[in-house]
N, CA, C and O atoms as a Tinker XYZ file with bonds, in Angstrom:
   460  protein
     1  N     20.898000   -6.627000  -35.240000    73     2
     2  CA    20.228000   -8.334000  -35.158000    64     1     3
     3  C     19.388000   -7.988000  -33.925000    63     2     4     5
     4  O     18.166000   -8.103000  -33.830000    81     3
     5  N     20.409000   -7.459000  -32.817000    73     3     6
     6  CA    19.601000   -7.260000  -31.313000    64     5     7
     7  C     18.497000   -6.264000  -31.290000    63     6     8     9
     8  O     17.543000   -6.236000  -30.513000    81     7
     9  N     18.801000   -5.380000  -32.349000    73     7    10
    10  CA    18.057000   -4.056000  -32.382000    64     9    11
    11  C     16.524000   -4.633000  -32.777000    63    10    12    13
    12  O     15.539000   -4.433000  -32.066000    81    11
    13  N     16.505000   -5.398000  -34.063000    73    11    14
    14  CA    15.384000   -5.727000  -34.555000    64    13    15
    15  C     14.123000   -6.648000  -33.631000    63    14    16    17
    16  O     12.918000   -6.818000  -33.816000    81    15
    17  N     14.807000   -6.973000  -32.891000    73    15    18
    18  CA    14.140000   -7.435000  -31.627000    64    17    19
    19  C     13.568000   -7.135000  -30.698000    63    18    20    21
    20  O     12.448000   -7.475000  -30.319000    81    19
    21  N     14.579000   -6.218000  -30.095000    73    19    22
    22  CA    14.601000   -5.463000  -28.554000    64    21    23
    23  C     13.456000   -4.163000  -28.930000    63    22    24    25
    24  O     12.500000   -3.898000  -28.201000    81    23
    25  N     13.781000   -3.429000  -30.225000    73    23    26
    26  CA    13.767000   -2.276000  -30.593000    64    25    27
    27  C     11.793000   -2.003000  -30.404000    63    26    28    29
    28  O     11.247000   -1.240000  -29.608000    81    27
    29  N     11.016000   -3.068000  -31.594000    73    27    30
    30  CA     9.594000   -2.658000  -31.112000    64    29    31
    31  C      9.204000   -3.345000  -29.402000    63    30    32    33
    32  O      8.441000   -2.879000  -28.556000    81    31
    33  N      9.621000   -3.954000  -29.377000    73    31    34
    34  CA     9.148000   -3.966000  -27.586000    64    33    35
    35  C      9.458000   -3.053000  -26.257000    63    34    36    37
    36  O      9.079000   -2.935000  -25.091000    81    35
    37  N     10.649000   -2.326000  -27.441000    73    35    38
    38  CA    10.450000   -0.835000  -26.364000    64    37    39
    39  C     11.890000   -0.813000  -26.030000    63    38    40    41
    40  O     12.387000    0.296000  -26.227000    81    39
    41  N     12.989000   -2.017000  -25.428000    73    39    42
    42  CA    13.850000   -2.530000  -24.917000    64    41    43
    43  C     15.355000   -1.300000  -25.032000    63    42    44    45
    44  O     16.171000   -0.834000  -24.238000    81    43
    45  N     15.036000   -1.176000  -26.653000    73    43    46
    46  CA    16.456000   -0.382000  -26.252000    64    45    47
    47  C     16.316000    0.851000  -26.331000    63    46    48    49
    48  O     15.408000    1.526000  -26.817000    81    47
    49  N     17.603000    1.226000  -25.648000    73    47    50
    50  CA    17.678000    2.659000  -25.363000    64    49    51
    51  C     17.668000    3.804000  -26.209000    63    50    52    53
    52  O     18.448000    3.737000  -27.159000    81    51
    53  N     16.870000    5.009000  -26.088000    73    51    54
    54  CA    16.014000    5.755000  -26.491000    64    53    55
    55  C     16.578000    7.102000  -26.219000    63    54    56    57
    56  O     16.709000    7.261000  -25.005000    81    55
    57  N     16.980000    8.182000  -26.954000    73    55    58
    58  CA    17.479000    9.265000  -26.512000    64    57    59
    59  C     16.152000   10.417000  -26.172000    63    58    60    61
    60  O     16.112000   11.429000  -25.472000    81    59
    61  N     15.071000    9.682000  -27.076000    73    59    62
    62  CA    13.992000   10.307000  -26.606000    64    61    63
    63  C     13.115000   10.343000  -24.428000    63    62    64    65
    64  O     12.691000   11.093000  -23.549000    81    63
    65  N     13.347000    9.144000  -24.720000    73    63    66
    66  CA    12.804000    8.589000  -23.169000    64    65    67
    67  C     13.963000    9.364000  -22.231000    63    66    68    69
    68  O     13.486000    9.817000  -21.191000    81    67
    69  N     15.258000    9.574000  -22.398000    73    67    70
    70  CA    16.295000    9.857000  -21.290000    64    69    71
    71  C     17.042000    8.556000  -21.269000    63    70    72    73
    72  O     17.406000    8.399000  -20.104000    81    71
    73  N     17.538000    7.310000  -22.186000    73    71    74
    74  CA    17.692000    6.629000  -21.653000    64    73    75
    75  C     19.233000    6.244000  -22.081000    63    74    76    77
    76  O     19.975000    5.295000  -21.824000    81    75
    77  N     19.359000    7.534000  -22.916000    73    75    78
    78  CA    21.118000    7.573000  -23.808000    64    77    79
    79  C     21.536000    9.049000  -23.594000    63    78    80    81
    80  O     21.559000   10.162000  -24.120000    81    79
    81  N     21.724000    8.628000  -22.932000    73    79    82
    82  CA    22.361000   10.611000  -22.004000    64    81    83
    83  C     24.234000    9.980000  -21.426000    63    82    84    85
    84  O     24.566000    8.796000  -21.354000    81    83
    85  N     24.860000   10.821000  -21.204000    73    83    86
    86  CA    26.058000   11.173000  -20.792000    64    85    87
    87  C     26.052000   11.679000  -18.994000    63    86    88    89
    88  O     26.968000   11.619000  -18.174000    81    87
    89  N     24.741000   12.132000  -18.856000    73    87    90
    90  CA    24.446000   12.370000  -17.594000    64    89    91
    91  C     24.267000   11.293000  -16.555000    63    90    92    93
    92  O     23.705000   11.559000  -15.492000    81    91
    93  N     24.765000    9.975000  -16.848000    73    91    94
    94  CA    24.498000    8.749000  -16.406000    64    93    95
    95  C     24.085000    8.821000  -15.044000    63    94    96    97
    96  O     23.305000    7.924000  -14.723000    81    95
    97  N     24.522000    9.998000  -13.762000    73    95    98
    98  CA    24.360000   10.276000  -11.972000    64    97    99
    99  C     22.684000   10.541000  -12.103000    63    98   100   101
   100  O     21.916000   10.157000  -11.220000    81    99
   101  N     22.287000   11.152000  -13.155000    73    99   102
   102  CA    20.938000   11.834000  -13.060000    64   101   103
   103  C     20.019000   10.662000  -13.245000    63   102   104   105
   104  O     19.036000   10.396000  -12.554000    81   103
   105  N     20.573000    9.873000  -14.476000    73   103   106
   106  CA    19.378000    9.167000  -15.460000    64   105   107
   107  C     19.258000    8.125000  -14.393000    63   106   108   109
   108  O     18.147000    7.684000  -14.099000    81   107
   109  N     20.479000    7.658000  -13.723000    73   107   110
   110  CA    19.747000    6.523000  -12.110000    64   109   111
   111  C     19.240000    7.137000  -11.562000    63   110   112   113
   112  O     18.024000    7.075000  -11.740000    81   111
   113  N     19.563000    7.791000  -10.895000    73   111   114
   114  CA    18.943000    8.331000   -9.751000    64   113   115
   115  C     16.919000    8.827000   -9.941000    63   114   116   117
   116  O     15.963000    8.920000   -9.172000    81   115
   117  N     17.184000    9.026000  -11.523000    73   115   118
   118  CA    15.493000    9.380000  -11.794000    64   117   119
   119  C     14.790000    8.108000  -11.681000    63   118   120   121
   120  O     13.719000    7.941000  -11.097000    81   119
   121  N     15.838000    6.769000  -12.600000    73   119   122
   122  CA    14.858000    5.823000  -12.867000    64   121   123
   123  C     14.560000    5.236000  -11.076000    63   122   124   125
   124  O     13.471000    4.850000  -10.651000    81   123
   125  N     15.743000    5.315000  -10.345000    73   123   126
   126  CA    15.351000    4.723000   -9.266000    64   125   127
   127  C     14.083000    5.409000   -7.944000    63   126   128   129
   128  O     13.441000    4.828000   -7.069000    81   127
   129  N     14.153000    6.711000   -8.314000    73   127   130
   130  CA    13.242000    7.920000   -7.775000    64   129   131
   131  C     11.571000    6.984000   -8.222000    63   130   132   133
   132  O     10.571000    6.996000   -7.505000    81   131
   133  N     11.654000    6.512000   -9.092000    73   131   134
   134  CA    10.663000    5.332000   -9.896000    64   133   135
   135  C      9.689000    6.409000  -10.885000    63   134   136   137
   136  O      8.495000    6.672000  -10.747000    81   135
   137  N     10.806000    6.990000  -12.071000    73   135   138
   138  CA    10.039000    7.224000  -13.144000    64   137   139
   139  C      9.773000    6.724000  -14.136000    63   138   140   141
   140  O     10.673000    6.198000  -14.791000    81   139
   141  N      7.898000    6.711000  -14.775000    73   139   142
   142  CA     7.622000    6.164000  -15.232000    64   141   143
   143  C      7.099000    6.889000  -16.413000    63   142   144   145
   144  O      6.442000    7.924000  -16.526000    81   143
   145  N      7.792000    5.675000  -17.617000    73   143   146
   146  CA     7.516000    6.726000  -18.862000    64   145   147
   147  C      6.144000    5.860000  -19.721000    63   146   148   149
   148  O      5.752000    4.693000  -19.710000    81   147
   149  N      5.755000    6.969000  -20.343000    73   147   150
   150  CA     4.247000    6.778000  -21.406000    64   149   151
   151  C      3.942000    7.077000  -22.244000    63   150   152   153
   152  O      4.140000    8.259000  -22.522000    81   151
   153  N      3.315000    6.283000  -23.124000    73   151   154
   154  CA     2.858000    6.854000  -24.582000    64   153   155
   155  C      1.947000    5.793000  -24.805000    63   154   156   157
   156  O      1.778000    4.608000  -24.518000    81   155
   157  N      1.179000    7.180000  -25.753000    73   155   158
   158  CA    -0.323000    6.175000  -26.244000    64   157   159
   159  C     -0.003000    5.141000  -27.253000    63   158   160   161
   160  O      1.086000    5.158000  -27.826000    81   159
   161  N     -0.698000    4.443000  -27.442000    73   159   162
   162  CA    -0.848000    3.493000  -28.520000    64   161   163
   163  C     -1.092000    3.538000  -29.955000    63   162   164   165
   164  O     -0.624000    4.581000  -30.412000    81   163
   165  N     -1.590000    2.881000  -30.757000    73   163   166
   166  CA    -1.430000    3.365000  -32.111000    64   165   167
   167  C     -3.458000    3.341000  -31.715000    63   166   168   169
   168  O     -4.175000    3.826000  -32.590000    81   167
   169  N     -3.908000    2.966000  -30.865000    73   167   170
   170  CA    -5.035000    3.478000  -30.723000    64   169   171
   171  C     -5.344000    4.531000  -30.007000    63   170   172   173
   172  O     -6.508000    4.917000  -30.112000    81   171
   173  N     -4.594000    5.149000  -29.262000    73   171   174
   174  CA    -4.784000    6.458000  -28.504000    64   173   175
   175  C     -4.875000    5.756000  -27.117000    63   174   176   177
   176  O     -5.154000    6.484000  -26.164000    81   175
   177  N     -4.634000    4.154000  -26.841000    73   175   178
   178  CA    -4.541000    4.043000  -25.457000    64   177   179
   179  C     -3.171000    4.355000  -24.723000    63   178   180   181
   180  O     -2.065000    4.259000  -25.254000    81   179
   181  N     -3.444000    4.777000  -23.303000    73   179   182
   182  CA    -2.548000    4.888000  -22.716000    64   181   183
   183  C     -1.878000    4.136000  -21.137000    63   182   184   185
   184  O     -2.276000    4.406000  -20.004000    81   183
   185  N     -0.904000    3.266000  -21.468000    73   183   186
   186  CA    -1.272000    2.109000  -20.583000    64   185   187
   187  C      0.323000    2.368000  -19.581000    63   186   188   189
   188  O      1.508000    2.429000  -19.907000    81   187
   189  N     -0.398000    2.467000  -18.283000    73   187   190
   190  CA     1.048000    2.920000  -17.506000    64   189   191
   191  C      1.122000    2.528000  -15.941000    63   190   192   193
   192  O      0.180000    2.886000  -15.234000    81   191
   193  N      2.236000    1.782000  -15.341000    73   191   194
   194  CA     1.666000    1.131000  -13.875000    64   193   195
   195  C      1.303000    2.280000  -12.690000    63   194   196   197
   196  O      1.509000    3.483000  -12.855000    81   195
   197  N      1.001000    1.973000  -12.052000    73   195   198
   198  CA     0.748000    3.515000  -10.508000    64   197   199
   199  C      1.189000    2.935000   -9.303000    63   198   200   201
   200  O      1.190000    3.537000   -8.230000    81   199
   201  N      1.648000    1.511000   -9.501000    73   199   202
   202  CA     1.999000    0.889000   -8.332000    64   201   203
   203  C      1.817000   -0.309000   -8.353000    63   202   204   205
   204  O      1.068000   -0.968000   -9.075000    81   203
   205  N      2.719000   -0.721000   -7.305000    73   203   206
   206  CA     2.893000   -2.220000   -6.899000    64   205   207
   207  C      2.232000   -2.882000   -5.492000    63   206   208   209
   208  O      1.846000   -2.306000   -4.474000    81   207
   209  N      2.242000   -3.565000   -5.654000    73   207   210
   210  CA     1.345000   -4.483000   -4.556000    64   209   211
   211  C      1.201000   -3.791000   -2.818000    63   210   212   213
   212  O      0.261000   -3.717000   -2.027000    81   211
   213  N      3.019000   -3.264000   -2.758000    73   211   214
   214  CA     3.625000   -2.933000   -1.441000    64   213   215
   215  C      2.929000   -1.739000   -1.151000    63   214   216   217
   216  O      2.655000   -1.495000    0.024000    81   215
   217  N      2.516000   -0.753000   -2.291000    73   215   218
   218  CA     2.128000    0.541000   -2.125000    64   217   219
   219  C      0.776000    0.455000   -1.226000    63   218   220   221
   220  O     -0.226000   -0.220000   -1.460000    81   219
   221  N      1.082000    1.522000    0.112000    73   219   222
   222  CA    -0.228000    1.811000    0.770000    64   221   223
   223  C     -1.489000    2.561000   -0.195000    63   222   224   225
   224  O     -1.206000    3.015000   -1.304000    81   223
   225  N     -2.688000    2.624000    0.275000    73   223   226
   226  CA    -3.530000    3.391000   -0.832000    64   225   227
   227  C     -3.582000    4.628000   -0.965000    63   226   228   229
   228  O     -4.344000    5.069000   -1.825000    81   227
   229  N     -2.623000    5.746000    0.016000    73   227   230
   230  CA    -2.217000    7.000000   -0.124000    64   229   231
   231  C     -1.310000    7.225000   -1.709000    63   230   232   233
   232  O     -1.413000    8.020000   -2.643000    81   231
   233  N     -0.525000    6.204000   -1.433000    73   231   234
   234  CA     0.148000    6.474000   -2.467000    64   233   235
   235  C     -0.010000    6.279000   -3.569000    63   234   236   237
   236  O      0.446000    6.925000   -4.513000    81   235
   237  N     -0.782000    5.218000   -3.591000    73   235   238
   238  CA    -1.394000    5.075000   -5.105000    64   237   239
   239  C     -2.319000    6.051000   -5.904000    63   238   240   241
   240  O     -2.332000    6.395000   -7.086000    81   239
   241  N     -3.159000    6.400000   -4.716000    73   239   242
   242  CA    -4.123000    7.684000   -5.105000    64   241   243
   243  C     -2.744000    8.892000   -5.256000    63   242   244   245
   244  O     -2.866000    9.771000   -6.109000    81   243
   245  N     -2.030000    8.869000   -4.763000    73   243   246
   246  CA    -0.998000   10.390000   -5.181000    64   245   247
   247  C     -0.460000    9.836000   -6.337000    63   246   248   249
   248  O     -0.317000   10.815000   -7.069000    81   247
   249  N     -0.100000    8.913000   -6.903000    73   247   250
   250  CA     0.401000    8.259000   -7.986000    64   249   251
   251  C     -0.785000    8.517000   -9.122000    63   250   252   253
   252  O     -0.368000    8.935000  -10.202000    81   251
   253  N     -1.846000    8.365000   -9.029000    73   251   254
   254  CA    -2.837000    8.173000   -9.919000    64   253   255
   255  C     -3.253000    9.997000  -10.345000    63   254   256   257
   256  O     -3.500000   10.518000  -11.432000    81   255
   257  N     -3.197000   10.454000   -9.235000    73   255   258
   258  CA    -3.437000   12.204000  -10.068000    64   257   259
   259  C     -2.082000   12.528000  -10.152000    63   258   260   261
   260  O     -1.934000   13.641000  -10.658000    81   259
   261  N     -0.978000   11.945000   -9.831000    73   259   262
   262  CA    -0.379000   12.406000  -10.645000    64   261   263
   263  C      0.066000   12.025000  -11.949000    63   262   264   265
   264  O      0.758000   12.797000  -12.613000    81   263
   265  N     -0.275000   10.895000  -12.371000    73   263   266
   266  CA    -0.500000   10.752000  -14.076000    64   265   267
   267  C     -1.374000   11.115000  -14.835000    63   266   268   269
   268  O     -1.292000   11.141000  -16.063000    81   267
   269  N     -2.436000   11.477000  -14.070000    73   267   270
   270  CA    -3.336000   12.203000  -14.541000    64   269   271
   271  C     -3.126000   13.570000  -15.522000    63   270   272   273
   272  O     -3.177000   13.922000  -16.701000    81   271
   273  N     -2.787000   14.200000  -13.832000    73   271   274
   274  CA    -2.341000   15.896000  -14.264000    64   273   275
   275  C     -1.290000   15.591000  -15.505000    63   274   276   277
   276  O     -1.612000   16.102000  -16.578000    81   275
   277  N     -0.289000   14.955000  -15.486000    73   275   278
   278  CA     0.651000   15.293000  -16.584000    64   277   279
   279  C     -0.251000   14.453000  -17.544000    63   278   280   281
   280  O      0.103000   14.928000  -18.624000    81   279
   281  N     -1.071000   13.629000  -17.802000    73   279   282
   282  CA    -2.090000   13.633000  -19.273000    64   281   283
   283  C     -2.822000   14.476000  -20.123000    63   282   284   285
   284  O     -2.952000   14.535000  -21.346000    81   283
   285  N     -3.604000   15.593000  -18.463000    73   283   286
   286  CA    -3.755000   16.859000  -19.070000    64   285   287
   287  C     -2.961000   17.854000  -19.571000    63   286   288   289
   288  O     -3.185000   18.684000  -20.452000    81   287
   289  N     -1.592000   17.568000  -18.592000    73   287   290
   290  CA    -0.421000   18.670000  -18.866000    64   289   291
   291  C      0.071000   18.838000  -20.778000    63   290   292   293
   292  O      0.455000   19.838000  -21.385000    81   291
   293  N     -0.183000   17.237000  -21.335000    73   291   294
   294  CA     0.103000   17.172000  -22.006000    64   293   295
   295  C     -0.382000   17.287000  -23.483000    63   294   296   297
   296  O      0.306000   17.200000  -24.500000    81   295
   297  N     -1.522000   17.470000  -23.385000    73   295   298
   298  CA    -2.605000   17.815000  -24.476000    64   297   299
   299  C     -2.069000   19.015000  -25.147000    63   298   300   301
   300  O     -1.587000   20.077000  -24.754000    81   299
   301  N     -2.344000   18.429000  -26.409000    73   299   302
   302  CA    -1.409000   19.884000  -27.609000    64   301   303
   303  C     -2.678000   20.574000  -27.495000    63   302   304   305
   304  O     -3.775000   20.303000  -27.007000    81   303
   305  N     -2.019000   21.828000  -28.277000    73   303   306
   306  CA    -2.933000   23.237000  -27.822000    64   305   307
   307  C     -3.926000   23.002000  -29.078000    63   306   308   309
   308  O     -5.068000   23.448000  -28.962000    81   307
   309  N     -3.583000   22.362000  -30.218000    73   307   310
   310  CA    -4.601000   22.282000  -31.061000    64   309   311
   311  C     -5.576000   21.467000  -30.919000    63   310   312   313
   312  O     -6.616000   21.749000  -31.516000    81   311
   313  N     -5.515000   19.954000  -29.911000    73   311   314
   314  CA    -6.722000   19.158000  -29.772000    64   313   315
   315  C     -7.837000   20.249000  -29.107000    63   314   316   317
   316  O     -7.946000   21.152000  -28.277000    81   315
   317  N     -8.660000   19.379000  -30.222000    73   315   318
   318  CA   -10.478000   20.119000  -29.561000    64   317   319
   319  C    -11.428000   18.953000  -29.288000    63   318   320   321
   320  O    -11.588000   17.934000  -29.960000    81   319
   321  N    -11.976000   19.297000  -28.245000    73   319   322
   322  CA   -13.054000   18.303000  -27.879000    64   321   323
   323  C    -12.785000   17.908000  -26.314000    63   322   324   325
   324  O    -12.389000   18.490000  -25.304000    81   323
   325  N    -13.234000   16.552000  -26.685000    73   323   326
   326  CA   -12.797000   16.203000  -25.326000    64   325   327
   327  C    -11.496000   15.285000  -25.485000    63   326   328   329
   328  O    -11.336000   14.357000  -26.278000    81   327
   329  N    -10.700000   15.732000  -24.622000    73   327   330
   330  CA    -9.127000   15.058000  -24.618000    64   329   331
   331  C     -9.123000   13.174000  -24.322000    63   330   332   333
   332  O     -8.825000   12.234000  -25.058000    81   331
   333  N     -9.651000   13.260000  -22.761000    73   331   334
   334  CA    -9.944000   11.680000  -22.155000    64   333   335
   335  C    -11.191000   11.425000  -22.553000    63   334   336   337
   336  O    -12.170000   12.002000  -22.079000    81   335
   337  N    -11.241000   10.579000  -23.413000    73   335   338
   338  CA   -12.375000    9.537000  -23.616000    64   337   339
   339  C    -12.724000    8.689000  -21.916000    63   338   340   341
   340  O    -13.455000    9.065000  -20.999000    81   339
   341  N    -12.075000    7.768000  -22.009000    73   339   342
   342  CA   -12.395000    7.075000  -21.222000    64   341   343
   343  C    -11.079000    6.798000  -19.776000    63   342   344   345
   344  O     -9.945000    7.261000  -19.895000    81   343
   345  N    -11.423000    6.157000  -18.768000    73   343   346
   346  CA   -10.363000    6.104000  -18.005000    64   345   347
   347  C    -10.954000    4.666000  -17.081000    63   346   348   349
   348  O    -12.024000    4.435000  -16.517000    81   347
   349  N     -9.760000    3.921000  -17.244000    73   347   350
   350  CA    -9.920000    2.502000  -16.325000    64   349   351
   351  C     -9.082000    1.934000  -15.820000    63   350   352   353
   352  O     -8.112000    1.795000  -16.565000    81   351
   353  N     -8.954000    1.439000  -14.694000    73   351   354
   354  CA    -7.701000    1.031000  -13.679000    64   353   355
   355  C     -7.683000   -0.727000  -13.551000    63   354   356   357
   356  O     -8.740000   -1.176000  -13.107000    81   355
   357  N     -7.224000   -1.172000  -13.694000    73   355   358
   358  CA    -7.308000   -2.669000  -13.652000    64   357   359
   359  C     -5.379000   -3.078000  -12.740000    63   358   360   361
   360  O     -4.375000   -2.369000  -12.669000    81   359
   361  N     -5.716000   -4.781000  -12.123000    73   359   362
   362  CA    -4.245000   -4.708000  -12.134000    64   361   363
   363  C     -3.691000   -5.552000  -13.415000    63   362   364   365
   364  O     -4.377000   -5.907000  -14.374000    81   363
   365  N     -2.490000   -5.763000  -13.250000    73   363   366
   366  CA    -1.987000   -6.292000  -14.678000    64   365   367
   367  C     -2.474000   -7.356000  -15.323000    63   366   368   369
   368  O     -1.857000   -7.607000  -16.359000    81   367
   369  N     -3.406000   -8.103000  -15.062000    73   367   370
   370  CA    -4.310000   -9.037000  -15.544000    64   369   371
   371  C     -5.731000   -8.866000  -14.916000    63   370   372   373
   372  O     -6.272000   -9.953000  -15.121000    81   371
   373  N     -6.130000   -8.499000  -14.617000    73   371   374
   374  CA    -7.628000   -7.796000  -14.298000    64   373   375
   375  C     -8.527000   -7.241000  -14.614000    63   374   376   377
   376  O     -8.247000   -6.307000  -15.365000    81   375
   377  N     -9.810000   -7.381000  -14.350000    73   375   378
   378  CA   -10.627000   -6.804000  -15.048000    64   377   379
   379  C    -10.463000   -4.947000  -14.933000    63   378   380   381
   380  O     -9.846000   -4.366000  -14.041000    81   379
   381  N    -11.044000   -4.421000  -15.851000    73   379   382
   382  CA   -10.519000   -2.709000  -15.608000    64   381   383
   383  C    -12.132000   -2.509000  -15.186000    63   382   384   385
   384  O    -13.212000   -2.878000  -15.647000    81   383
   385  N    -11.512000   -1.436000  -13.645000    73   383   386
   386  CA   -12.618000   -0.667000  -13.505000    64   385   387
   387  C    -12.608000    0.480000  -14.333000    63   386   388   389
   388  O    -11.601000    1.138000  -14.593000    81   387
   389  N    -13.989000    0.750000  -14.822000    73   387   390
   390  CA   -14.317000    2.137000  -15.398000    64   389   391
   391  C    -14.493000    3.655000  -14.347000    63   390   392   393
   392  O    -15.173000    3.898000  -13.350000    81   391
   393  N    -13.930000    4.113000  -14.814000    73   391   394
   394  CA   -14.258000    5.531000  -13.732000    64   393   395
   395  C    -14.451000    6.625000  -14.604000    63   394   396   397
   396  O    -13.807000    6.676000  -15.652000    81   395
   397  N    -15.544000    7.812000  -14.193000    73   395   398
   398  CA   -16.312000    8.710000  -14.924000    64   397   399
   399  C    -15.340000    9.842000  -15.378000    63   398   400   401
   400  O    -15.174000   10.833000  -14.666000    81   399
   401  N    -14.861000    9.725000  -16.268000    73   399   402
   402  CA   -13.968000   10.871000  -17.026000    64   401   403
   403  C    -14.616000   11.943000  -16.785000    63   402   404   405
   404  O    -13.801000   12.791000  -16.423000    81   403
   405  N    -15.712000   12.377000  -16.795000    73   403   406
   406  CA   -16.618000   13.941000  -16.992000    64   405   407
   407  C    -16.237000   14.132000  -15.310000    63   406   408   409
   408  O    -15.826000   15.288000  -15.203000    81   407
   409  N    -16.224000   13.747000  -14.542000    73   407   410
   410  CA   -16.283000   13.908000  -13.475000    64   409   411
   411  C    -14.811000   13.864000  -12.444000    63   410   412   413
   412  O    -14.671000   14.165000  -11.258000    81   411
   413  N    -14.031000   13.459000  -13.256000    73   411   414
   414  CA   -12.423000   13.405000  -12.850000    64   413   415
   415  C    -11.507000   14.569000  -12.143000    63   414   416   417
   416  O    -10.751000   14.503000  -11.173000    81   415
   417  N    -11.901000   15.768000  -13.087000    73   415   418
   418  CA   -11.572000   17.148000  -12.653000    64   417   419
   419  C    -11.431000   17.258000  -11.478000    63   418   420   421
   420  O    -10.326000   17.140000  -10.948000    81   419
   421  N    -12.880000   17.590000  -10.610000    73   419   422
   422  CA   -13.540000   18.270000   -9.595000    64   421   423
   423  C    -13.353000   17.023000   -8.824000    63   422   424   425
   424  O    -13.807000   17.394000   -7.742000    81   423
   425  N    -12.932000   15.592000   -8.620000    73   423   426
   426  CA   -12.628000   14.068000   -8.086000    64   425   427
   427  C    -11.195000   14.657000   -7.481000    63   426   428   429
   428  O    -11.109000   15.033000   -6.311000    81   427
   429  N    -10.012000   14.697000   -8.471000    73   427   430
   430  CA    -8.897000   14.822000   -7.911000    64   429   431
   431  C     -8.649000   16.129000   -7.190000    63   430   432   433
   432  O     -7.783000   15.968000   -6.330000    81   431
   433  N     -9.196000   17.600000   -7.254000    73   431   434
   434  CA    -9.393000   18.905000   -6.818000    64   433   435
   435  C     -9.521000   18.409000   -4.901000    63   434   436   437
   436  O     -8.890000   18.575000   -3.857000    81   435
   437  N    -10.485000   17.892000   -5.284000    73   435   438
   438  CA   -11.241000   17.011000   -3.610000    64   437   439
   439  C     -9.814000   16.811000   -2.719000    63   438   440   441
   440  O     -9.406000   17.336000   -1.684000    81   439
   441  N     -9.090000   15.477000   -3.918000    73   439   442
   442  CA    -8.336000   14.255000   -3.166000    64   441   443
   443  C     -6.968000   15.101000   -3.486000    63   442   444   445
   444  O     -6.066000   14.305000   -3.225000    81   443
   445  N     -6.441000   16.205000   -3.880000    73   443   446
   446  CA    -5.260000   16.829000   -3.762000    64   445   447
   447  C     -5.071000   17.226000   -2.122000    63   446   448   449
   448  O     -4.166000   16.850000   -1.377000    81   447
   449  N     -6.220000   18.107000   -1.804000    73   447   450
   450  CA    -6.387000   18.356000   -0.089000    64   449   451
   451  C     -6.536000   17.427000    0.536000    63   450   452   453
   452  O     -7.017000   17.607000    1.654000    81   451
   453  N     -6.146000   15.802000    0.049000    73   451   454
   454  CA    -6.550000   15.120000    1.227000    64   453   455
   455  C     -5.140000   14.453000    1.499000    63   454   456   457
   456  O     -4.646000   14.104000    2.571000    81   455
   457  N     -4.570000   14.369000    0.026000    73   455   458
   458  CA    -2.744000   14.280000    0.140000    64   457   459
   459  C     -1.905000   15.136000    1.364000    63   458   460
   460  O     -0.678000   15.070000    1.432000    81   459
């Protein structure tokens, strides 16, 4: 009964994302360290938290760069054309701020040297 309710919401333990494991110590350590799971919805949109309100600007920037790097590294080799169509950042219920996805690579390289 519980699986039918929690499963579609992504709240059930899942071996794919590492929430079902015999190595409990490392699982707890990685979650406490801020491990974030993300996946694309049926429209190909990826939603992920980048930080909290108490994070400073540099930490948010570092998280954003790490997230975009992870998305780019996850690109399947068979994928052709533009992989990232658009990027928007928003607070949980706020309006999205669009970022030019064509210029993101060069911008990220400049920001990496800043951190």
